[in-house]
C-alpha positions in Angstrom: 102.6 184.2 71.6 106.7 183.9 71.2 109.9 184.6 69.5 110.1 181.9 66.6 114.2 181.3 67.8 112.7 180.6 71.8 110.7 177.9 73.9 107.5 178.9 75.4 106.8 177.4 78.6 103.2 176.9 79.9 103.7 179.1 82.8 104.5 182.0 79.9 108.6 181.9 80.5 110.4 182.0 77.6 114.3 179.5 77.2 116.6 179.8 74.5 117.2 176.4 72.7 119.5 174.4 74.4 120.7 172.3 70.5 121.7 169.3 70.4 123.7 167.9 72.6 127.7 167.4 70.8 129.8 164.4 70.2 133.2 164.0 72.1 135.1 162.7 69.3 137.4 159.7 70.1 140.4 157.7 68.6 142.1 155.5 70.9 140.6 153.3 74.0 138.2 155.4 76.6 135.8 154.7 79.8 132.4 156.3 78.5 130.2 158.4 80.9 126.9 157.8 81.1 125.1 160.4 79.2 127.5 161.6 76.4 127.7 161.1 72.6 130.7 159.6 71.1 132.0 159.3 67.4 134.5 157.1 67.3 137.4 157.2 64.8 138.6 154.2 63.9 140.7 155.3 61.4 144.3 154.2 62.9 142.7 150.9 64.4 140.1 149.3 66.9 138.9 151.5 69.7 137.7 149.8 73.1 135.2 152.2 74.7 134.8 150.8 78.5 131.0 151.5 80.1 130.6 152.9 83.3 131.1 150.2 85.9 127.9 150.6 88.5 125.4 152.6 86.3 121.7 153.5 87.2 118.9 153.0 86.2 118.0 154.3 83.0 121.4 155.4 81.7 122.4 155.5 78.2 125.8 156.5 76.6 125.5 156.7 72.4 128.5 155.9 69.9 128.6 156.8 66.0 131.3 155.8 63.5 132.8 159.1 63.2 135.2 157.9 60.2 133.4 155.6 58.7 135.8 153.0 59.0 134.5 150.6 61.1 134.7 147.7 58.9 138.2 147.9 59.1 139.0 149.1 62.3 136.0 148.0 64.7 134.6 149.6 67.7 134.4 147.1 70.9 131.9 147.9 73.3 132.8 146.5 76.7 130.4 146.5 79.9 132.9 145.1 81.9 131.3 143.0 85.0 127.5 143.8 83.6 126.5 142.1 80.3 124.8 143.5 77.4 121.7 142.5 75.5 121.4 139.8 78.7 124.0 137.9 75.5 127.7 138.1 77.0 129.9 141.5 78.7 131.4 143.2 74.7 129.8 144.1 71.4 131.5 144.7 68.4 130.3 147.6 66.1 132.6 147.1 62.8 129.7 148.0 60.4 130.9 151.6 58.7 129.0 154.2 59.3 126.8 152.5 61.7 125.7 154.1 65.1 124.3 152.4 68.2 122.8 153.4 71.8 123.0 151.6 74.6 120.8 152.0 78.0 120.8 150.4 81.5 117.6 148.9 82.2 118.7 147.7 85.9 119.8 144.7 85.0 121.6 144.9 81.6 122.3 147.5 78.8 120.1 147.3 75.7 120.8 148.7 72.5 118.7 151.7 70.8 118.9 152.7 67.5 118.2 156.5 67.4 117.6 156.8 63.4 
């Protein structure tokens, strides 16, 4: 048994749930950090997010259109010298309300959608 607001582990210990990770809201160019989630507000114009230059296998970053303006001000994801999906070094998100995640598979950034 256990409390409905706690997590019960197999060893009988309890822990409070940590909840969902928050988003860092960005509205100008920024360097993304592996393991974080970003809400990108492009209502003031295009924004470029630069991915980590030396990612570790399994590193991931998630982006969401924070204001619903991506069709007017696109988000450009820049992988620097690395590639995205083995197809170039940049990716443009220009559909409003779109979200996209990228993870490093040891060779290239791969996209995923958490939806």
